[in-house]
SEFI-82476 format. One record per residue (C-alpha): x, y, z. Coordinates in Angstrom, 1 decimal, decimal comma. Layout:
BEGIN
NODE       px       py       pz
NODE        X        Y        Z
...
This chain:
BEGIN
NODE       px       py       pz
NODE      0,1      0,1      0,1
NODE      2,8      2,2      0,7
NODE      4,3      2,0     -2,8
NODE      0,8      2,5     -4,4
NODE      1,0      6,2     -2,5
NODE      4,7      6,9     -3,1
NODE      5,3      5,9     -6,5
NODE      2,9      8,4     -8,3
NODE      3,9     11,1     -5,8
NODE      7,5     10,7     -6,6
NODE      6,6     10,3    -10,3
NODE      4,7     13,6     -9,9
NODE      7,6     15,7     -8,2
NODE     10,1     14,3    -10,8
NODE      7,9     15,5    -13,6
NODE      7,5     18,8    -12,0
NODE     11,1     19,4    -11,7
NODE     11,8     18,2    -15,2
NODE      9,0     20,3    -16,8
NODE      8,7     23,2    -14,3
NODE      5,0     22,9    -13,8
NODE      5,2     23,4    -10,1
NODE      2,2     21,6     -8,2
NODE      0,4     20,3    -11,0
NODE      1,9     16,9    -11,4
NODE      2,7     16,2     -7,7
NODE     -1,4     16,8     -7,3
NODE     -2,0     14,4     -9,9
NODE      0,4     12,0     -8,6
NODE     -0,9     12,4     -5,0
NODE     -4,6     11,8     -6,1
NODE     -3,7      8,7     -7,9
NODE     -1,8      7,3     -5,3
NODE     -4,6      8,1     -2,7
NODE     -7,1      6,4     -5,2
NODE     -4,6      3,5     -6,1
NODE     -4,4      2,7     -1,9
NODE     -8,0      3,1     -1,4
NODE     -8,9      0,5     -4,2
NODE     -6,3     -2,0     -2,6
NODE     -7,7     -1,4      1,0
NODE    -11,2     -2,1     -0,3
NODE    -10,0     -5,2     -2,1
NODE     -8,1     -6,5      1,1
NODE    -11,1     -5,8      3,1
NODE    -13,6     -7,6      0,8
NODE    -11,0    -10,4      0,6
NODE    -10,9    -10,8      4,3
NODE    -14,7    -10,8      5,1
NODE    -15,7    -13,0      2,1
NODE    -12,9    -15,5      3,7
NODE    -14,6    -14,9      7,3
NODE    -18,0    -15,3      5,9
NODE    -16,7    -18,8      4,2
NODE    -15,4    -20,0      7,5
NODE    -18,8    -19,1      9,3
NODE    -20,8    -21,1      6,7
NODE    -18,4    -24,3      7,3
NODE    -18,5    -23,7     11,0
NODE    -22,4    -24,1     10,8
NODE    -21,9    -27,1      8,4
NODE    -20,1    -28,8     10,9
NODE    -22,2    -27,8     14,0
NODE    -25,5    -28,8     12,2
NODE    -24,3    -31,9     10,3
NODE    -25,9    -31,0      7,0
NODE    -25,5    -28,1      4,6
NODE    -28,0    -25,1      4,8
NODE    -29,6    -23,9      1,5
NODE    -28,5    -20,6      0,3
């Protein structure tokens, strides 16, 4: 997650230094980095919840001795 924030930001700083466009690419890099980190956190959260829900249904099957219809 740290790299998804830093790489676009550092690229924006580098581009601004080369092109002389003070805050333009820094802001674009920061926004892209924040978006990438947000998407990464959302994907990790969804994956974690899906694993937790899957484990809960497996435990219910073991406790009841049969599979419940979905």
